[in-house]
Backbone bond lengths (Angstrom), bond angles and torsions (degrees), N, CA, C in turn:
res aa  C-N    CA-C-N  psi(-1)  N-CA   C-N-CA  omega(-1)  CA-C   N-CA-C  phi
1 M - - - 1.459 - - 1.525 110.06 -
2 D 1.322 115.97 131.64 1.460 121.73 172.21 1.523 108.80 -91.95
3 Y 1.337 115.26 148.17 1.458 121.06 175.42 1.518 109.10 -124.73
4 H 1.322 116.17 135.59 1.457 121.58 174.69 1.527 107.79 -116.81
5 I 1.329 115.52 119.05 1.462 121.07 -179.84 1.522 108.02 -99.07
6 L 1.323 115.63 116.68 1.471 121.72 -172.67 1.520 111.40 -105.68
7 N 1.332 115.27 150.76 1.468 120.56 -173.68 1.527 114.21 -75.62
8 G 1.318 118.49 -12.19 1.459 119.43 -179.79 1.514 112.30 176.34
9 D 1.315 114.76 -179.53 1.465 120.36 -175.10 1.526 113.29 -72.12
10 S 1.327 117.76 -32.10 1.471 119.21 -178.86 1.522 110.89 -66.19
11 S 1.325 116.76 -40.81 1.471 119.04 177.57 1.531 110.90 -71.15
12 Y 1.329 117.14 -32.54 1.464 120.13 177.69 1.522 110.96 -61.86
13 I 1.327 117.46 -39.94 1.466 121.25 179.54 1.517 110.77 -59.16
14 L 1.329 116.17 -41.72 1.468 120.29 179.41 1.527 110.68 -75.03
15 W 1.321 116.08 -39.59 1.470 121.51 -178.94 1.521 111.24 -59.23
16 K 1.321 117.24 -44.45 1.473 119.87 -173.07 1.533 112.32 -70.60
17 Q 1.332 116.90 -15.31 1.460 119.46 176.79 1.527 112.33 -73.28
18 N 1.337 116.67 -8.99 1.457 121.17 -178.05 1.526 113.86 -98.01
19 N 1.328 115.90 -4.60 1.468 120.38 177.16 1.530 113.01 54.57
20 F 1.335 116.32 44.06 1.466 119.83 175.18 1.526 109.18 -63.61
21 S 1.314 115.30 144.04 1.462 120.35 176.97 1.524 108.86 -85.16
22 A 1.312 115.09 73.02 1.457 120.12 -176.30 1.521 109.67 -157.40
23 E 1.309 114.63 157.89 1.459 121.57 176.61 1.531 108.44 -92.16
24 P 1.339 118.05 123.58 1.469 119.51 -178.98 1.529 112.31 -84.47
25 I 1.317 115.22 145.55 1.464 122.35 170.85 1.528 106.60 -130.29
26 I 1.320 116.57 123.67 1.471 120.73 -177.52 1.528 108.68 -98.12
27 F 1.328 115.98 119.78 1.459 121.08 -176.24 1.527 109.57 -85.34
28 R 1.323 115.01 84.25 1.466 120.36 -178.05 1.526 109.78 -89.43
29 E 1.283 116.11 75.89 1.461 122.46 177.17 1.524 108.20 -151.99
30 M 1.338 115.76 171.03 1.470 121.03 177.14 1.520 107.41 -145.46
31 L 1.323 115.07 77.93 1.455 120.90 -174.73 1.523 112.14 -73.68
32 V 1.317 115.83 1.02 1.452 121.56 171.72 1.530 110.34 -70.21
33 E 1.320 117.93 -14.11 1.465 123.35 -177.44 1.511 111.28 -125.97
34 G 1.326 114.89 143.11 1.451 119.88 170.44 1.518 114.04 81.98
35 D 1.312 115.09 174.08 1.460 122.29 -179.22 1.530 109.72 -75.83
36 C 1.323 115.85 115.67 1.474 119.53 177.74 1.526 109.82 -128.21
37 R 1.331 115.58 28.51 1.454 120.13 177.19 1.533 110.26 -72.38
38 G 1.300 115.21 167.18 1.453 119.56 -179.24 1.518 110.93 95.49
39 K 1.305 115.84 176.41 1.453 121.93 -176.70 1.526 110.64 -67.40
40 L 1.320 115.82 125.89 1.460 121.26 -178.98 1.527 111.37 -57.66
41 L 1.318 115.46 136.50 1.464 124.46 174.62 1.525 113.36 63.14
42 S 1.332 116.03 19.82 1.468 120.39 175.62 1.530 109.72 -88.48
43 D 1.316 116.56 170.95 1.466 120.37 177.13 1.524 110.57 -58.89
44 A 1.323 116.61 -41.49 1.466 120.98 -179.37 1.525 110.85 -64.36
45 F 1.330 115.72 -38.96 1.465 120.85 178.28 1.528 110.18 -60.63
46 F 1.303 117.32 -49.39 1.470 121.06 -177.87 1.530 111.63 -67.66
47 T 1.320 117.15 -34.60 1.463 119.92 176.88 1.525 110.32 -62.15
48 S 1.321 116.26 -44.00 1.466 121.23 178.92 1.517 111.42 -63.98
49 R 1.313 117.03 -41.48 1.468 120.60 -177.82 1.529 111.22 -71.58
50 R 1.309 117.56 -38.01 1.472 119.99 175.32 1.523 110.19 -57.94
51 H 1.316 115.97 -45.60 1.463 120.55 -179.59 1.521 110.30 -62.62
52 Y 1.323 117.39 -42.14 1.467 120.63 -178.30 1.528 111.48 -62.34
53 F 1.310 116.50 -47.30 1.469 120.10 -178.06 1.535 111.16 -69.74
54 S 1.308 116.53 -35.04 1.456 119.84 178.93 1.522 110.88 -65.82
55 Y 1.321 116.47 -43.82 1.466 121.44 -176.46 1.526 112.25 -74.51
56 N 1.332 117.55 -40.49 1.466 121.17 -172.81 1.524 114.33 -95.30
57 Y 1.323 117.58 -25.13 1.462 119.88 -173.84 1.521 113.42 -129.43
58 T 1.306 116.82 9.03 1.476 122.58 -178.09 1.532 112.19 48.49
59 I 1.322 115.76 36.35 1.462 121.53 172.63 1.526 106.65 -96.38
60 S 1.310 116.64 117.04 1.463 120.29 -174.69 1.526 110.68 -67.21
61 P 1.338 117.93 157.04 1.462 120.86 175.61 1.523 112.96 -53.59
62 A 1.335 116.36 -38.82 1.475 119.66 179.34 1.527 111.02 -65.20
63 E 1.334 116.42 -41.04 1.462 120.53 177.80 1.523 110.77 -64.91
64 Y 1.328 115.95 -42.20 1.466 120.03 179.14 1.530 110.59 -61.26
65 D 1.321 116.33 -44.63 1.461 119.66 -179.67 1.528 111.45 -62.78
66 K 1.324 115.74 -39.38 1.465 119.77 -179.32 1.527 111.09 -66.35
67 L 1.330 116.40 -43.29 1.462 120.87 -176.46 1.516 113.23 -81.63
68 S 1.340 116.28 -42.03 1.465 120.10 -168.87 1.520 114.40 -111.78
69 T 1.337 117.15 -57.77 1.464 119.06 -173.80 1.520 112.35 -54.98
70 S 1.320 116.36 -46.88 1.470 120.35 -177.50 1.531 111.44 -60.19
71 E 1.334 116.73 -33.87 1.468 120.67 -178.40 1.532 110.79 -81.87
72 L 1.331 117.05 -44.40 1.463 120.46 -177.15 1.524 112.63 -65.93
73 L 1.322 116.82 -32.14 1.463 119.55 179.78 1.531 112.29 -64.42
74 K 1.328 116.35 -19.08 1.471 119.15 176.62 1.525 111.16 -62.80
75 I 1.350 115.82 -26.11 1.469 119.86 179.94 1.524 110.41 -65.47
76 T 1.329 117.09 -26.63 1.468 120.02 179.73 1.532 112.02 -74.67
77 E 1.315 117.45 -5.42 1.467 121.26 -175.51 1.529 113.21 -111.17
78 I 1.343 117.20 16.94 1.478 119.59 -172.85 1.530 113.22 -102.45
79 K 1.325 118.30 12.01 1.465 119.93 -173.17 1.522 113.38 -61.41
80 D 1.320 118.24 -23.44 1.470 121.20 -179.76 1.528 112.43 -99.61
81 A 1.326 117.21 17.05 1.462 121.48 -176.99 1.525 111.61 -64.68
82 H 1.330 115.01 147.28 1.462 120.61 172.65 1.523 109.45 -77.38
83 E 1.331 116.11 -41.05 1.461 121.70 174.79 1.525 108.51 -152.75
84 V 1.345 115.72 146.70 1.469 122.42 174.85 1.529 107.25 -121.66
85 V 1.328 115.66 122.52 1.466 121.19 -178.90 1.524 108.67 -114.49
86 L 1.327 116.52 127.42 1.456 121.58 179.97 1.521 110.24 -102.49
87 W 1.341 116.03 125.30 1.455 123.15 179.55 1.528 108.70 -108.11
88 F 1.325 116.38 90.93 1.458 121.08 178.42 1.527 109.34 -131.39
89 E 1.328 115.39 162.50 1.463 121.23 -174.51 1.522 111.69 -99.94
90 Y 1.325 115.68 -172.70 1.461 123.80 -171.28 1.525 114.33 -83.95
91 D 1.332 118.36 -18.22 1.458 121.39 -168.15 1.529 112.44 -83.08
92 L 1.336 114.90 171.11 1.461 121.43 -177.79 1.520 111.68 -57.47
93 F 1.318 117.16 -47.56 1.464 122.21 -179.09 1.529 110.47 -51.75
94 C 1.330 116.34 -50.13 1.467 120.98 -176.70 1.524 112.57 -76.21
95 Q 1.328 117.05 -37.55 1.460 119.62 -178.37 1.524 111.23 -63.03
96 I 1.329 117.21 -40.12 1.462 119.72 178.33 1.524 110.70 -66.21
97 N 1.322 117.19 -44.50 1.465 119.66 177.16 1.527 111.02 -60.58
98 M 1.326 116.44 -43.97 1.464 120.15 -179.20 1.523 111.67 -62.55
99 M 1.336 116.93 -44.50 1.463 119.69 -178.33 1.523 111.28 -65.82
100 S 1.325 117.02 -31.33 1.466 118.97 177.40 1.534 110.53 -66.55
101 V 1.328 116.42 -42.30 1.465 120.25 178.67 1.528 110.51 -63.91
102 L 1.320 116.40 -43.99 1.466 120.36 179.69 1.524 111.27 -64.55
103 A 1.338 116.40 -36.96 1.465 119.77 177.50 1.524 110.46 -62.82
104 Y 1.330 115.94 -38.82 1.469 119.46 177.63 1.530 110.38 -67.43
105 I 1.334 116.21 -46.29 1.460 120.53 -179.05 1.527 111.05 -62.54
106 A 1.333 117.06 -32.36 1.465 120.90 -178.90 1.521 112.60 -61.24
107 T 1.322 116.84 -19.54 1.470 120.48 179.76 1.529 112.24 -87.88
108 I 1.349 116.52 -2.40 1.471 121.43 -179.30 1.531 108.13 -105.43
109 E 1.303 116.77 102.42 1.467 122.27 -172.18 1.525 112.67 -58.31
110 S 1.303 117.14 -33.88 1.466 120.60 -175.99 1.522 112.91 -70.55
111 L 1.350 118.35 -10.89 1.464 121.02 -175.52 1.532 113.88 -109.05
112 T 1.307 118.32 4.03 1.467 119.83 -171.45 1.526 114.37 -62.37
113 D 1.318 118.01 -21.83 1.470 119.96 179.09 1.536 111.45 -119.46
114 K 1.321 116.44 25.19 1.467 120.41 -174.92 1.536 113.00 -128.60
115 V 1.328 115.91 22.26 1.461 120.01 -174.20 1.524 110.18 -118.83
116 S 1.321 116.21 137.14 1.459 120.76 175.66 1.526 108.99 -139.48
117 I 1.337 115.61 159.95 1.461 120.74 -179.12 1.531 109.57 -126.92
118 I 1.304 114.60 147.57 1.464 122.47 174.38 1.534 108.36 -85.51
119 I 1.305 116.76 136.13 1.468 121.58 177.59 1.530 108.50 -111.25
120 T 1.323 116.31 114.40 1.462 121.02 176.26 1.529 109.44 -91.38
121 S 1.313 116.27 176.99 1.457 120.40 170.93 1.528 108.45 -72.14
122 S 1.337 115.87 159.36 1.464 120.00 -176.87 1.522 113.16 -78.48
123 N 1.311 117.15 -1.92 1.471 119.47 178.41 1.523 111.71 -135.31
124 K 1.333 115.57 24.81 1.452 120.10 -175.81 1.519 110.11 -143.16
125 G 1.328 115.98 118.12 1.447 120.37 179.41 1.511 111.81 -82.07
126 L 1.320 116.52 163.40 1.463 120.88 -179.15 1.524 112.13 -60.79
127 G 1.318 116.90 -30.09 1.459 120.41 178.79 1.510 113.52 -71.27
128 E 1.346 116.68 -11.85 1.465 121.13 -178.82 1.528 112.87 -95.19
129 Y 1.332 116.61 -6.33 1.467 119.99 177.33 1.526 109.72 -83.77
130 L 1.321 115.48 151.82 1.454 120.39 172.86 1.525 109.07 -74.93
131 P 1.322 118.08 151.21 1.474 119.54 -179.87 1.529 112.82 -53.78
132 E 1.343 116.36 -38.73 1.464 119.26 -178.43 1.529 113.22 -70.48
133 E 1.332 117.22 -15.45 1.467 120.55 178.49 1.528 111.85 -81.29
134 Y 1.319 117.14 -13.33 1.458 120.41 -179.17 1.534 112.03 -65.05
135 Q 1.328 116.43 -33.08 1.457 118.98 -179.80 1.525 111.56 -64.54
136 K 1.332 116.56 -39.64 1.467 119.89 177.59 1.532 110.85 -67.64
137 L 1.338 116.52 -40.66 1.460 119.21 175.94 1.525 110.21 -57.59
138 Y 1.320 115.17 -41.65 1.462 119.69 179.69 1.525 111.17 -66.86
139 N 1.317 116.54 -44.57 1.470 119.87 -179.37 1.524 112.17 -62.57
140 D 1.341 116.57 -30.08 1.467 122.08 -177.68 1.527 112.84 -93.34
141 R 1.320 117.33 11.20 1.461 120.21 -177.67 1.538 110.81 -59.42
142 I 1.315 115.44 154.24 1.460 121.87 -178.21 1.524 109.87 -104.99
143 A 1.320 115.53 121.31 1.464 120.06 177.07 1.522 109.64 -75.20
144 L 1.321 116.50 132.94 1.458 120.75 179.11 1.523 111.15 -91.50
145 E 1.305 114.47 148.50 1.456 121.48 176.49 1.522 109.59 -101.34
146 S 1.315 115.40 171.00 1.456 121.04 179.99 1.524 111.30 -56.51
147 K 1.334 117.60 -39.22 1.474 121.00 -178.56 1.528 111.43 -65.11
148 D 1.342 117.04 -30.70 1.467 120.35 178.40 1.520 110.83 -69.00
149 L 1.321 115.95 -41.23 1.464 120.01 178.81 1.525 110.92 -69.10
150 K 1.313 116.65 -36.75 1.460 119.97 176.82 1.526 110.08 -64.14
151 Y 1.333 115.81 -39.43 1.458 119.72 177.03 1.529 109.99 -62.01
152 A 1.331 117.07 -46.06 1.465 121.23 -178.44 1.522 110.84 -60.64
153 L 1.324 116.87 -40.16 1.464 120.75 -179.34 1.526 111.05 -63.68
154 L 1.335 116.86 -45.71 1.454 120.15 -179.92 1.530 110.99 -71.59
155 F 1.335 116.50 -35.48 1.464 120.16 176.61 1.525 109.72 -58.21
156 W 1.321 116.30 -46.18 1.461 119.86 -177.04 1.525 110.82 -63.83
157 K 1.310 117.24 -38.95 1.465 120.49 177.70 1.522 110.83 -63.25
158 K 1.321 116.14 -40.43 1.463 120.22 -179.75 1.530 110.95 -73.53
159 Y 1.316 117.49 -34.67 1.462 121.11 177.14 1.530 110.50 -61.23
160 L 1.323 116.46 -34.96 1.458 121.32 -178.69 1.524 113.36 -88.73
161 S 1.322 116.44 0.79 1.456 120.35 179.84 1.526 111.11 -72.83
162 E 1.336 116.50 148.89 1.460 121.12 174.66 1.521 111.18 -69.55
163 D 1.325 116.84 -21.78 1.466 122.12 -177.82 1.534 109.61 -96.69
164 V 1.327 116.24 99.53 1.465 119.96 -177.89 1.521 111.56 -63.07
165 N 1.326 116.96 -32.79 1.461 119.98 -177.21 1.523 112.39 -69.94
166 D 1.307 116.58 -11.43 1.465 120.25 172.65 1.529 110.37 -77.18
167 L 1.341 115.69 -24.79 1.464 121.38 -179.13 1.528 112.47 -83.85
168 I 1.330 117.44 -39.00 1.468 121.25 -169.08 1.526 113.86 -55.21
169 P 1.339 120.65 -51.14 1.469 118.32 179.87 1.521 113.12 -63.24
170 Y 1.343 116.42 -29.75 1.461 119.90 -178.20 1.521 111.66 -71.45
171 I 1.332 117.09 -27.95 1.466 120.64 177.00 1.516 110.39 -57.01
172 H 1.322 116.14 -42.40 1.471 121.10 -176.46 1.524 113.03 -75.96
173 Q 1.317 117.44 -7.00 1.463 121.54 -179.34 1.528 112.06 -100.63
174 H 1.318 116.73 15.90 1.465 119.77 -174.91 1.523 111.66 -60.00
175 T 1.313 115.83 149.41 1.459 120.38 177.88 1.536 109.78 -76.49
176 K 1.303 116.02 165.49 1.470 123.10 -167.34 1.527 114.99 -55.00
177 P 1.346 120.89 -42.03 1.474 119.01 -175.08 1.532 114.76 -64.60
178 F 1.330 118.18 -21.34 1.467 120.62 -173.34 1.536 110.40 -90.82
179 I 1.313 115.00 64.38 1.463 121.49 -170.14 1.524 114.00 -70.78
180 F 1.323 117.75 -19.25 1.466 120.56 -177.49 1.526 112.69 -102.01
181 L 1.301 116.84 -5.06 1.464 119.92 -169.51 1.528 112.53 -64.57
182 E 1.312 117.22 -42.28 1.460 120.16 -175.38 1.529 111.79 -63.59
183 A 1.328 116.47 -46.53 1.471 120.11 179.28 1.521 111.03 -66.22
184 A 1.321 116.77 -39.86 1.467 120.30 179.32 1.522 111.16 -64.24
185 M 1.324 116.36 -37.50 1.456 119.66 -177.24 1.528 112.62 -74.79
186 R 1.306 117.77 -19.88 1.473 118.14 170.66 1.525 109.03 -63.73
187 A 1.334 116.23 -40.86 1.461 119.70 176.74 1.531 110.52 -61.84
188 H 1.319 116.96 -32.14 1.467 120.89 176.06 1.519 110.54 -63.97
189 L 1.328 117.24 -48.24 1.464 120.93 -178.56 1.521 111.77 -64.99
190 E 1.332 116.11 -32.29 1.464 120.59 -179.37 1.525 112.59 -70.79
191 R 1.322 117.80 -5.66 1.465 120.59 176.19 1.529 111.39 -77.89
192 F 1.339 116.80 -15.22 1.454 119.89 172.67 1.526 108.55 -79.10
193 P 1.333 118.12 146.03 1.460 120.44 -174.73 1.523 113.81 -75.07
194 S 1.304 114.34 157.07 1.463 121.62 173.50 1.527 109.45 -71.68
195 E 1.323 115.98 140.76 1.465 119.48 178.46 1.524 110.93 -66.61
196 R 1.323 116.80 -30.60 1.460 121.02 -177.13 1.527 111.62 -73.30
197 S 1.352 116.73 -43.88 1.473 119.59 -173.18 1.524 114.33 -103.17
198 G 1.342 117.03 -24.03 1.463 120.29 -176.79 1.521 114.18 82.01
199 I 1.330 117.29 0.31 1.464 121.40 176.77 1.526 109.28 -119.26
200 N 1.324 115.97 159.67 1.458 118.52 -179.01 1.537 110.86 -97.67
201 K 1.309 114.54 -177.46 1.465 120.52 -174.25 1.526 112.66 -59.83
202 L 1.323 117.51 -44.55 1.460 120.56 -177.31 1.523 111.86 -71.61
203 E 1.321 116.89 -36.13 1.465 120.06 177.15 1.529 110.44 -65.64
204 R 1.319 115.79 -40.02 1.468 119.08 177.88 1.538 110.19 -66.16
205 R 1.320 116.44 -37.60 1.470 119.56 178.69 1.525 110.92 -63.25
206 L 1.326 116.58 -39.40 1.463 120.19 176.08 1.529 111.08 -59.59
207 L 1.329 115.97 -46.40 1.463 119.95 179.65 1.528 110.92 -62.88
208 K 1.304 116.47 -37.27 1.467 120.95 179.46 1.525 111.04 -63.13
209 F 1.319 116.90 -45.61 1.466 120.38 178.82 1.529 111.12 -63.44
210 I 1.330 116.45 -40.96 1.464 120.19 179.29 1.523 110.85 -66.15
211 N 1.322 116.06 -36.68 1.462 120.59 178.60 1.525 112.07 -66.60
212 E 1.324 116.61 -32.81 1.464 121.23 -173.43 1.530 113.54 -87.89
213 S 1.351 117.37 -28.68 1.468 119.34 -171.92 1.521 111.26 -144.97
214 N 1.326 115.90 159.34 1.463 122.41 172.21 1.521 108.42 -87.30
215 L 1.330 116.61 107.74 1.459 120.64 -171.88 1.516 111.66 -126.74
216 T 1.338 115.60 137.72 1.457 121.49 168.56 1.523 108.37 -78.68
217 K 1.327 117.49 172.57 1.460 119.77 178.08 1.531 110.92 -59.19
218 H 1.314 116.42 -44.07 1.464 120.53 179.45 1.530 110.86 -59.39
219 Q 1.313 116.73 -43.65 1.463 120.74 -179.80 1.520 111.81 -69.44
220 L 1.325 116.48 -37.48 1.459 120.98 179.39 1.526 111.19 -65.83
221 V 1.317 115.79 -44.08 1.464 120.21 176.97 1.530 109.93 -62.30
222 G 1.338 116.79 -42.44 1.463 120.44 178.27 1.516 112.30 -60.43
223 A 1.339 116.25 -40.84 1.465 120.32 178.76 1.527 110.75 -64.01
224 M 1.323 117.02 -40.39 1.468 120.83 178.90 1.521 111.52 -66.32
225 L 1.324 116.88 -39.94 1.465 120.82 178.76 1.517 111.53 -63.31
226 R 1.322 116.30 -41.65 1.472 120.16 -178.62 1.526 111.78 -70.85
227 R 1.309 116.61 -30.11 1.465 120.82 -175.12 1.532 112.80 -83.38
228 Q 1.325 117.79 -25.31 1.461 119.70 -172.98 1.524 111.95 -65.63
229 T 1.322 114.85 153.13 1.464 121.33 178.70 1.531 110.18 -117.96
230 W 1.329 116.49 -68.47 1.459 120.36 -173.39 1.531 114.02 -103.98
231 E 1.329 118.07 -2.88 1.459 118.63 -175.61 1.527 112.31 -71.33
232 G 1.318 117.82 -46.42 1.462 120.91 -179.18 1.510 113.79 74.26
233 Y 1.325 117.59 18.88 1.457 121.14 -179.03 1.529 111.49 -72.80
234 G 1.338 115.01 160.39 1.454 121.74 174.44 1.514 110.38 -114.95
235 D 1.331 115.78 -173.22 1.464 121.04 -179.46 1.530 112.10 -52.91
236 M 1.324 116.77 -44.77 1.465 120.89 -174.94 1.516 112.21 -58.97
237 Q 1.330 116.49 -43.36 1.459 119.86 -176.88 1.524 111.32 -66.65
238 Y 1.347 116.60 -42.31 1.464 118.61 -179.28 1.530 111.44 -70.71
239 E 1.307 117.11 -35.24 1.461 119.32 175.72 1.528 110.70 -63.58
240 N 1.321 116.67 -35.02 1.461 120.84 178.64 1.528 111.43 -69.43
241 I 1.330 116.93 -37.49 1.466 120.20 177.04 1.525 110.01 -65.11
242 I 1.337 116.25 -42.85 1.467 120.43 177.58 1.529 110.13 -58.22
243 K 1.329 115.79 -45.80 1.468 120.69 -179.30 1.531 111.36 -62.58
244 S 1.331 116.63 -35.32 1.462 120.38 -174.50 1.530 113.16 -70.12
245 I 1.344 117.75 -25.90 1.474 119.45 -179.21 1.533 112.47 -107.79
246 Q 1.322 114.68 8.72 1.465 121.07 178.01 1.543 108.50 -105.81
247 P 1.318 121.74 128.85 1.471 128.05 12.75 1.523 114.67 -102.57
248 L 1.349 118.24 12.55 1.463 119.10 -175.42 1.526 112.35 -66.25
249 L 1.347 116.31 -45.26 1.465 119.88 -175.67 1.525 113.52 -106.46
250 I 1.316 116.65 -27.52 1.461 120.37 -178.97 1.518 110.04 -137.23
251 K 1.324 115.90 158.30 1.455 121.04 177.14 1.517 108.74 -145.00
252 E 1.321 115.48 158.35 1.461 122.43 -179.92 1.523 107.99 -107.49
253 N 1.338 117.09 122.93 1.463 119.35 -178.15 1.530 111.57 -81.03
254 E 1.308 116.89 -177.49 1.463 121.19 -174.78 1.522 112.54 -64.26
255 E 1.330 116.53 -24.80 1.475 120.51 179.00 1.520 112.22 -87.41
256 G 1.343 117.16 2.00 1.460 120.17 -179.54 1.510 113.69 81.85
257 I 1.337 116.25 14.11 1.461 121.16 178.84 1.525 108.83 -95.66
258 F 1.330 116.25 139.01 1.461 120.05 -179.66 1.519 110.99 -86.06
259 E 1.322 114.64 139.69 1.454 122.79 177.49 1.523 108.65 -132.04
260 M 1.328 116.56 155.31 1.449 119.93 172.32 1.528 109.72 -80.75
261 T 1.315 116.41 141.87 1.455 120.49 171.20 1.530 108.13 -74.03
262 S 1.313 117.26 174.17 1.464 119.53 177.66 1.526 110.24 -61.88
263 L 1.338 116.69 -37.88 1.464 120.18 176.60 1.519 110.31 -66.59
264 G 1.334 116.70 -44.57 1.468 120.41 179.20 1.512 111.39 -58.44
265 S 1.324 116.86 -41.99 1.460 121.43 179.16 1.523 110.95 -64.64
266 A 1.329 116.51 -42.25 1.465 120.38 -179.83 1.529 111.13 -65.76
267 V 1.330 116.97 -39.87 1.467 120.77 178.25 1.523 110.21 -66.63
268 F 1.321 116.64 -44.59 1.467 121.31 -178.84 1.528 111.10 -61.03
269 R 1.331 117.18 -37.01 1.468 121.54 -177.18 1.522 112.98 -89.95
270 G 1.326 116.52 5.64 1.455 119.57 176.76 1.507 114.52 76.27
271 K 1.320 117.57 17.72 1.456 121.50 -178.54 1.525 112.21 -90.06
272 Q 1.314 116.27 -19.74 1.463 120.51 -176.84 1.518 109.50 -150.77
273 K 1.315 115.91 148.71 1.464 121.41 177.36 1.524 109.56 -95.76
274 F 1.326 115.96 136.66 1.461 121.51 179.42 1.522 110.00 -78.89
275 D 1.314 116.26 128.94 1.460 121.96 173.98 1.522 107.75 -87.06
276 D 1.328 116.29 104.68 1.470 120.32 -173.69 1.523 112.53 -91.63
277 A 1.330 116.52 32.43 1.466 120.38 -178.76 1.525 112.09 -57.65
278 S 1.333 116.75 -33.07 1.468 120.21 -179.33 1.526 111.83 -67.31
279 L 1.328 115.95 -17.80 1.472 120.78 -179.32 1.521 111.76 -108.43
280 H 1.326 116.83 11.18 1.467 121.87 -171.52 1.525 112.35 -54.42
281 Y 1.338 116.71 -42.04 1.464 119.57 -173.55 1.531 113.13 -94.14
282 T 1.320 115.95 17.26 1.460 119.48 172.61 1.525 108.59 -70.19
283 Y 1.322 116.51 123.63 1.462 119.78 -178.65 1.524 110.78 -84.44
284 I 1.328 114.95 131.59 1.464 123.03 173.18 1.518 104.77 -120.66
285 G 1.324 116.49 97.67 1.452 119.59 -165.72 1.520 107.57 68.29
286 G 1.334 116.32 -130.24 1.458 119.86 178.94 1.513 113.30 -96.64
287 A 1.336 116.19 -1.96 1.464 120.87 -177.05 1.520 110.94 -99.03
288 R 1.307 115.21 155.28 1.459 120.26 175.87 1.523 109.18 -90.53
289 R 1.302 115.54 137.67 1.460 121.48 178.47 1.529 111.23 -51.49
290 G 1.333 115.58 -42.13 1.460 120.38 -174.66 1.509 115.33 -70.32
291 D 1.324 118.23 -2.66 1.468 120.87 -178.59 1.522 113.37 -97.97
292 Y 1.354 117.30 -10.64 1.470 119.40 -173.30 1.524 112.34 -141.14
293 Y 1.333 114.62 157.90 1.461 123.22 167.13 1.522 107.92 -120.08
294 F 1.337 115.71 155.31 1.463 120.49 175.50 1.521 109.44 -99.50
295 D 1.331 116.33 128.38 1.460 122.95 176.46 1.519 108.03 -100.01
296 E 1.326 116.15 101.80 1.466 120.69 -174.35 1.517 112.01 -63.65
297 G 1.334 116.92 -37.90 1.455 120.33 -178.25 1.513 113.30 -63.25
298 K 1.334 115.75 -37.67 1.465 120.69 -178.27 1.525 112.33 -98.32
299 N 1.342 116.77 -6.06 1.456 122.20 -179.71 1.528 111.99 55.63
300 L 1.309 115.33 46.16 1.452 121.06 176.52 1.518 109.53 -149.52
301 V 1.310 115.40 171.47 1.453 119.82 178.31 1.521 108.97 -105.72
302 V 1.327 115.02 148.58 1.466 120.24 178.36 1.520 108.11 -121.37
303 E 1.325 114.91 141.15 1.462 119.82 -178.91 1.525 109.86 -72.28
304 R 1.323 115.34 137.51 1.466 119.29 178.26 1.523 110.49 -71.99
305 K 1.306 114.62 145.22 1.477 120.23 -179.68 1.524 109.71 -93.90
């Protein structure tokens, strides 16, 4: 039996129109966010993820299990697969999910020479391909070697480390098939705040859009989606970012238009630094946001003193 692990429901809809002789598994998770430390797909892992979605997205544990747990557990049953094909995209969201799956597969000895990945364009998601183009994507898949899986396993361990600087040099040592990983991981590092302003790249972008235009939440999220390059976020992630800096930096007026608060305006204009203590325990990989700053000039993170 072949298994195809897909990045989401939109790609699954297109995939199934091709009648591949394989069992589909839809990876309904976003390990780019929240605490995902611990053994992948273990009881402890799912307990942590249920709590994260319940607290941040009001998705109940039962809903999470129905959408995600039931599907992800299928990955634990693929040890006898003839081939496993991963359908993920170029962006940070997908690259992190893909590397987690590969890290899990790397622990299954029987699969070390039976794994391949789909390579999309760097500016085109799987949902943007025509159904008939899926066959060519499949034909052009890249077979992974044992060294690639070993890299993925160690990458995942370093991604979950509290020490971000242990991860950075390893990003640049990626094996040949992971052509998008380095660019995607820059977007990961940029999620840490600037030492000068106390906000990160995406938070500053939100303030910029609010400063330039009168936008509702729907319009603001749309602007962020259109502007993003390597993040790969969806509506849910941007709505969560908006919620995290509201009402300290932004507020919604009676007409539903977002405005900067006096503090938000001062931070945006470089007059004041944002104290992000309320976001201290936000996990970015295995590290806490409150432990590091991002140095854009050096493209690395520095530990806070």
